[in-house]
MDTraj code that builds the backbone (N, CA, C; nanometers):
import mdtraj as md
import numpy as np

residues = "GLN VAL GLN LEU VAL GLU SER GLY GLY GLY LEU VAL GLN PRO GLY GLY SER LEU ARG LEU SER CYS VAL ALA SER GLY SER ILE PHE SER ILE ASN ALA MET GLY TRP TYR ARG GLN ALA PRO GLY LYS GLN ARG GLU LEU VAL ALA ARG ILE PHE THR ASP GLY GLY ARG THR ASN TYR ALA ASP SER VAL LYS GLY ARG PHE THR ILE SER ARG ASP ASN ALA LYS ASN THR VAL TYR LEU GLN MET ASN SER LEU LYS PRO GLU ASP THR ALA VAL TYR TYR CYS SER ALA LEU SER TYR SER GLY PRO LEU LEU ASN TYR TRP GLY GLN GLY THR GLN VAL THR VAL SER SER".split()
xyz = np.array([
    [0.1042, -0.1406, -0.0212],
    [0.0349, -0.0291, -0.0066],
    [0.0879, 0.1307, 0.0312],
    [0.0491, 0.2303, -0.0707],
    [0.1164, 0.3334, -0.0438],
    [-0.0383, 0.4714, -0.0637],
    [0.0161, 0.5337, 0.0712],
    [-0.0339, 0.6692, 0.1313],
    [0.0418, 0.8373, 0.0490],
    [-0.0742, 0.8690, 0.0141],
    [-0.0339, 0.9893, -0.0383],
    [-0.1050, 1.1027, 0.0210],
    [-0.0198, 1.2328, 0.0495],
    [-0.0922, 1.3483, 0.1021],
    [-0.0328, 1.4616, 0.0281],
    [-0.1058, 1.5051, -0.0079],
    [-0.0728, 1.6463, -0.0942],
    [-0.1375, 1.8140, -0.0192],
    [-0.0329, 1.9141, -0.0353],
    [-0.0250, 1.9898, -0.0730],
    [-0.0472, 2.1296, -0.1030],
    [-0.0672, 2.1857, -0.0587],
    [0.0045, 2.3922, -0.1289],
    [-0.1263, 2.4312, -0.2080],
    [-0.2697, 2.3944, -0.1748],
    [-0.3672, 2.4668, -0.2566],
    [-0.4129, 2.5762, -0.2673],
    [-0.4742, 2.6422, -0.3029],
    [-0.5477, 2.7884, -0.2819],
    [-0.6328, 2.8665, -0.3841],
    [-0.5928, 2.9787, -0.3209],
    [-0.6606, 3.0828, -0.4239],
    [-0.5109, 3.1877, -0.4533],
    [-0.5547, 3.1839, -0.6209],
    [-0.4833, 3.2554, -0.6887],
    [-0.5008, 3.3300, -0.8174],
    [-0.4278, 3.4677, -0.8218],
    [-0.4659, 3.5265, -0.9190],
    [-0.4517, 3.4888, -1.0256],
    [-0.4747, 3.5461, -1.1534],
    [-0.4693, 3.4926, -1.3299],
    [-0.2715, 3.5326, -1.3069],
    [-0.1924, 3.4540, -1.3702],
    [-0.0726, 3.5052, -1.3370],
    [0.0626, 3.4864, -1.2274],
    [-0.0544, 3.4039, -1.1374],
    [0.0106, 3.4061, -1.0633],
    [0.0750, 3.2271, -1.0365],
    [0.1179, 3.1354, -0.9502],
    [0.2067, 3.0536, -0.8748],
    [0.1575, 3.0013, -0.7789],
    [0.1816, 2.9000, -0.7361],
    [0.1609, 2.7744, -0.6757],
    [0.2499, 2.7069, -0.6707],
    [0.2557, 2.6081, -0.5555],
    [0.3452, 2.4971, -0.5827],
    [0.2703, 2.3422, -0.4703],
    [0.2447, 2.2716, -0.5151],
    [0.1767, 2.2189, -0.4695],
    [0.2848, 2.0701, -0.4405],
    [0.2759, 2.0119, -0.3218],
    [0.3317, 1.8562, -0.2768],
    [0.2848, 1.7324, -0.2188],
    [0.3487, 1.6902, -0.3278],
    [0.2679, 1.5680, -0.2355],
    [0.3736, 1.4614, -0.1709],
    [0.3574, 1.3659, -0.0659],
    [0.4036, 1.2929, 0.0264],
    [0.3619, 1.1806, -0.0032],
    [0.4682, 1.0559, 0.0026],
    [0.4292, 0.9708, -0.0554],
    [0.5142, 0.8641, 0.1099],
    [0.4218, 0.7713, 0.1201],
    [0.4590, 0.6846, 0.2095],
    [0.3820, 0.5611, 0.2620],
    [0.4332, 0.4329, 0.3281],
    [0.4110, 0.2831, 0.2900],
    [0.5385, 0.2559, 0.2151],
    [0.4510, 0.1534, 0.1064],
    [0.5176, 0.0228, -0.0181],
    [0.5534, 0.1554, -0.1240],
    [0.6533, 0.2447, -0.1253],
    [0.7099, 0.3705, -0.1728],
    [0.8455, 0.2930, -0.2916],
    [0.9056, 0.1741, -0.2752],
    [0.9847, 0.1455, -0.3363],
    [0.8897, 0.0595, -0.4566],
    [0.7630, 0.0336, -0.4752],
    [0.7044, -0.0434, -0.5298],
    [0.6579, 0.0597, -0.6526],
    [0.6805, 0.1905, -0.6384],
    [0.5826, 0.3101, -0.7576],
    [0.7128, 0.2931, -0.8583],
    [0.6661, 0.2797, -0.9463],
    [0.7199, 0.3169, -1.0635],
    [0.6964, 0.5045, -1.1247],
    [0.6220, 0.5330, -1.1062],
    [0.5633, 0.6899, -1.2006],
    [0.5027, 0.7614, -1.0679],
    [0.5481, 0.9395, -1.0740],
    [0.4084, 0.9535, -0.9572],
    [0.3993, 1.0691, -1.0607],
    [0.2580, 1.1350, -1.0422],
    [0.1598, 1.2374, -1.1431],
    [0.0837, 1.3339, -1.0713],
    [0.0590, 1.4372, -1.1209],
    [-0.0734, 1.4553, -1.0624],
    [-0.2052, 1.4722, -1.1792],
    [-0.2890, 1.5045, -1.1690],
    [-0.3778, 1.4668, -1.2274],
    [-0.4886, 1.5632, -1.1522],
    [-0.6180, 1.6384, -1.2281],
    [-0.6891, 1.7574, -1.2247],
    [-0.8164, 1.7157, -1.2651],
    [-0.9243, 1.7549, -1.1492],
    [-1.0416, 1.7433, -1.2299],
    [-1.1216, 1.8724, -1.1847],
    [-1.1688, 1.9566, -1.3118],
    [-1.2843, 2.0733, -1.2327],
    [-1.4430, 2.0413, -1.2769],
    [-1.5116, 2.0737, -1.2118],
    [-1.6290, 2.0025, -1.2057],
    [-1.6987, 2.0125, -1.3375],
    [-1.7967, 1.9248, -1.3973],
    [-1.8284, 1.8709, -1.4711],
    [-1.7385, 1.7674, -1.5687],
    [-1.6152, 1.8070, -1.5170],
    [-1.5105, 1.7434, -1.6531],
    [-1.4620, 1.6040, -1.5737],
    [-1.4262, 1.5390, -1.6795],
    [-1.3422, 1.4319, -1.6626],
    [-1.1711, 1.4210, -1.5989],
    [-1.1711, 1.3396, -1.4992],
    [-1.0439, 1.3486, -1.4190],
    [-0.9071, 1.3689, -1.5584],
    [-0.8229, 1.4295, -1.5779],
    [-0.7136, 1.4581, -1.6233],
    [-0.5349, 1.4850, -1.6182],
    [-0.4924, 1.3680, -1.7289],
    [-0.3005, 1.3960, -1.6320],
    [-0.2522, 1.5404, -1.6301],
    [-0.1979, 1.5702, -1.5777],
    [-0.1550, 1.7511, -1.5466],
    [-0.0058, 1.7064, -1.5824],
    [0.1425, 1.6018, -1.5344],
    [0.2224, 1.5891, -1.5133],
    [0.3015, 1.4221, -1.4509],
    [0.3590, 1.3831, -1.5229],
    [0.3540, 1.2631, -1.4172],
    [0.5700, 1.2560, -1.4624],
    [0.6137, 1.2071, -1.3764],
    [0.7590, 1.2047, -1.4011],
    [0.8262, 0.9966, -1.3152],
    [0.8413, 0.9436, -1.3404],
    [0.9025, 0.7852, -1.3733],
    [1.0263, 0.8186, -1.2511],
    [1.0433, 0.7165, -1.2028],
    [1.1428, 0.7013, -1.0972],
    [1.2224, 0.6163, -1.1590],
    [1.2252, 0.5713, -1.2754],
    [1.3685, 0.5576, -1.3242],
    [1.4281, 0.6182, -1.4580],
    [1.4762, 0.6892, -1.4130],
    [1.5571, 0.7825, -1.4890],
    [1.4597, 0.9312, -1.4877],
    [1.3724, 0.9462, -1.4591],
    [1.2852, 1.0990, -1.4142],
    [1.2394, 1.1347, -1.5619],
    [1.2371, 1.0836, -1.6524],
    [1.1588, 1.0941, -1.7535],
    [1.0478, 1.2091, -1.7299],
    [0.9742, 1.3199, -1.7740],
    [0.8927, 1.3604, -1.7704],
    [0.7462, 1.3893, -1.8575],
    [0.6221, 1.3648, -1.8444],
    [0.5555, 1.3915, -1.9666],
    [0.4218, 1.4762, -1.9032],
    [0.3799, 1.5667, -2.0081],
    [0.2669, 1.6977, -1.9809],
    [0.2049, 1.6913, -2.0488],
    [0.0393, 1.7195, -1.9819],
    [-0.0732, 1.8323, -2.0564],
    [-0.0170, 1.9274, -2.2048],
    [-0.0513, 1.9096, -2.2782],
    [-0.0819, 1.9935, -2.3204],
    [-0.0695, 2.1630, -2.3363],
    [-0.1323, 2.1364, -2.2242],
    [-0.2269, 2.2817, -2.1754],
    [-0.1525, 2.3406, -2.0624],
    [-0.0948, 2.2808, -2.0164],
    [0.0423, 2.3054, -1.9390],
    [0.2259, 2.3135, -1.9353],
    [0.2331, 2.2347, -2.0588],
    [0.3791, 2.3003, -2.1008],
    [0.4097, 2.4139, -2.0898],
    [0.5340, 2.4094, -2.0503],
    [0.6017, 2.5814, -2.0177],
    [0.5626, 2.6224, -1.9442],
    [0.4619, 2.5760, -1.8794],
    [0.3724, 2.6651, -1.7304],
    [0.4023, 2.5624, -1.5980],
    [0.3905, 2.4644, -1.6184],
    [0.4237, 2.4016, -1.4959],
    [0.5301, 2.2878, -1.5235],
    [0.5987, 2.2755, -1.3761],
    [0.7487, 2.1892, -1.3928],
    [0.7105, 2.0540, -1.2629],
    [0.6859, 1.9403, -1.3163],
    [0.6555, 1.8888, -1.1754],
    [0.8483, 1.7863, -1.1443],
    [0.8348, 1.7487, -1.0115],
    [1.0431, 1.6890, -1.0191],
    [0.9604, 1.6322, -0.8523],
    [1.1161, 1.6140, -0.7824],
    [1.0870, 1.4537, -0.7100],
    [1.2264, 1.5461, -0.6134],
    [1.1926, 1.4906, -0.4712],
    [1.2845, 1.4700, -0.4074],
    [1.3019, 1.3202, -0.3185],
    [1.3580, 1.3028, -0.3624],
    [1.4169, 1.1040, -0.3444],
    [1.3757, 1.0522, -0.1868],
    [1.4976, 1.2455, -0.0991],
    [1.5324, 1.1803, -0.0227],
    [1.3958, 1.1986, 0.0896],
    [1.3530, 1.2820, 0.0066],
    [1.2007, 1.3226, 0.1012],
    [1.0801, 1.2903, 0.0484],
    [1.0484, 1.2069, -0.0263],
    [0.9021, 1.0868, -0.0990],
    [0.8664, 1.1636, -0.1492],
    [0.8933, 1.3107, -0.2455],
    [0.8060, 1.4187, -0.1917],
    [0.8210, 1.4332, -0.3436],
    [0.7115, 1.4666, -0.4407],
    [0.6627, 1.5465, -0.5705],
    [0.6167, 1.6571, -0.5603],
    [0.6669, 1.7267, -0.6416],
    [0.6204, 1.8758, -0.6649],
    [0.5244, 1.9340, -0.7856],
    [0.4771, 1.9700, -0.7767],
    [0.4298, 2.0495, -0.9176],
    [0.4351, 2.2379, -0.9004],
    [0.5074, 2.2353, -0.9526],
    [0.5261, 2.4118, -0.9611],
    [0.4359, 2.4940, -1.1038],
    [0.3587, 2.5600, -1.0304],
    [0.2776, 2.6213, -1.1227],
    [0.3199, 2.7886, -1.1562],
    [0.2790, 2.8130, -1.2539],
    [0.3664, 2.9442, -1.2801],
    [0.2320, 2.9763, -1.4032],
    [0.2074, 3.1317, -1.3855],
    [0.1329, 3.1735, -1.5406],
    [0.0030, 3.0632, -1.5432],
    [-0.0282, 3.1150, -1.4206],
    [-0.2063, 2.9980, -1.3915],
    [-0.2763, 3.0772, -1.4516],
    [-0.3790, 3.0027, -1.4685],
    [-0.5108, 3.0281, -1.5815],
    [-0.7132, 3.0146, -1.4902],
    [-0.7700, 3.1001, -1.5679],
    [-0.8814, 3.0286, -1.4732],
    [-0.9035, 2.8930, -1.5122],
    [-0.8766, 2.8107, -1.6226],
    [-0.8901, 2.7542, -1.6529],
    [-0.8369, 2.6145, -1.6142],
    [-0.7174, 2.6854, -1.5427],
    [-0.6168, 2.6061, -1.4229],
    [-0.7025, 2.5525, -1.3124],
    [-0.8089, 2.6057, -1.2465],
    [-0.8862, 2.6061, -1.1347],
    [-0.9487, 2.4574, -1.1553],
    [-0.9309, 2.3721, -1.0497],
    [-0.9445, 2.1911, -1.0261],
    [-0.9268, 2.2087, -0.9155],
    [-0.9394, 2.0328, -0.8837],
    [-0.9029, 1.9723, -0.7219],
    [-0.7633, 1.8772, -0.8136],
    [-0.7107, 1.8980, -0.7566],
    [-0.5641, 1.8452, -0.7976],
    [-0.5087, 1.7155, -0.7256],
    [-0.5290, 1.6250, -0.7617],
    [-0.4645, 1.4898, -0.7075],
    [-0.3286, 1.4223, -0.7654],
    [-0.3134, 1.4391, -0.6515],
    [-0.1366, 1.2838, -0.6566],
    [-0.1861, 1.1822, -0.6733],
    [-0.1373, 1.1104, -0.8107],
    [-0.1039, 0.9764, -0.8252],
    [0.0203, 0.8575, -0.7838],
    [0.0209, 0.7573, -0.7662],
    [0.1558, 0.6751, -0.7785],
    [0.0764, 0.5780, -0.8669],
    [0.1996, 0.5316, -0.9144],
    [0.1504, 0.4329, -1.0631],
    [0.3153, 0.3156, -1.0420],
    [0.2408, 0.2023, -1.0018],
    [0.2688, 0.0902, -0.9803],
    [0.2606, -0.0525, -1.0794],
    [0.3936, -0.0908, -1.1262],
    [0.3214, -0.2175, -1.2752],
    [0.4708, -0.2650, -1.2822],
    [0.5652, -0.2933, -1.2127],
    [0.6433, -0.3622, -1.1884],
    [0.5569, -0.4844, -1.1504],
    [0.4294, -0.5382, -1.0851],
    [0.3361, -0.6698, -1.0795],
    [0.2621, -0.6271, -1.1124],
    [0.1232, -0.6503, -1.0192],
    [0.0115, -0.6146, -1.0666],
    [0.0125, -0.4419, -1.0909],
    [-0.0796, -0.3914, -1.2046],
    [-0.1441, -0.2211, -1.2595],
    [-0.2134, -0.1875, -1.0703],
    [-0.1182, -0.1122, -0.9881],
    [-0.1722, -0.0485, -0.8983],
    [-0.2234, 0.1510, -0.8950],
    [-0.3031, 0.2000, -0.8752],
    [-0.2611, 0.3269, -0.9053],
    [-0.3128, 0.3791, -0.7683],
    [-0.2848, 0.4436, -0.6979],
    [-0.3147, 0.5072, -0.5599],
    [-0.3452, 0.6473, -0.5862],
    [-0.3929, 0.7066, -0.4725],
    [-0.4783, 0.8143, -0.5253],
    [-0.4158, 0.8748, -0.3504],
    [-0.4317, 1.0510, -0.3706],
    [-0.4511, 1.1377, -0.2701],
    [-0.5678, 1.1725, -0.2673],
    [-0.5938, 1.2373, -0.1197],
    [-0.7007, 1.2791, -0.1172],
    [-0.7542, 1.4483, -0.1858],
    [-0.6710, 1.4552, -0.2350],
    [-0.6925, 1.6041, -0.3619],
    [-0.6725, 1.7471, -0.2551],
    [-0.6419, 1.8079, -0.3489],
    [-0.6334, 1.9718, -0.3661],
    [-0.6552, 2.0696, -0.4151],
    [-0.7186, 2.1777, -0.3390],
    [-0.8441, 2.2703, -0.4268],
    [-0.7466, 2.3702, -0.4569],
    [-0.7543, 2.3649, -0.6108],
    [-0.6852, 2.5231, -0.7026],
    [-0.7789, 2.5997, -0.7526],
    [-0.7973, 2.6809, -0.6458],
    [-0.9319, 2.8513, -0.7536],
    [-0.7621, 2.9743, -0.8355],
    [-0.8163, 2.9458, -0.9494],
    [-0.7351, 3.0658, -1.0131],
    [-0.8268, 3.1916, -1.1083],
    [-0.8727, 3.2893, -0.9394],
    [-0.9872, 3.3835, -1.0063],
    [-0.8985, 3.4933, -0.9389],
    [-0.9749, 3.6088, -1.0172],
    [-0.9365, 3.7379, -0.9467],
    [-1.0224, 3.8453, -0.8971],
])
top = md.Topology()
chain = top.add_chain()
for i, resn in enumerate(residues, 1):
    res = top.add_residue(resn, chain, resSeq=i)
    for name in ("N", "CA", "C"):
        top.add_atom(name, md.element.get_by_symbol(name[0]), res)
traj = md.Trajectory(xyz[None], top)
């Protein structure tokens, strides 16, 4: 089992920045990738960014490329999402995800943190 705890959400004006954090605990050795997803009201949950444990390769949604950066601190078992130049359409609940596929495919989720971009 893997437990994920997010923090760092809040209210920010358009053009502002926020940094989300996700601390992983439990069977962290089994994690192959960690990522951030978001879900806006009335919309499906979508992948925002992902970072792979092996090699640190990253993926980003087209809508956030050049504005968001995913990174990790292995010593702290923490993944970050630095969000710059925020837009109202970035408003959503952001969820941390941990993916394990070395054995059975398992996807763990955090509880979510609200990000609201509004003036």
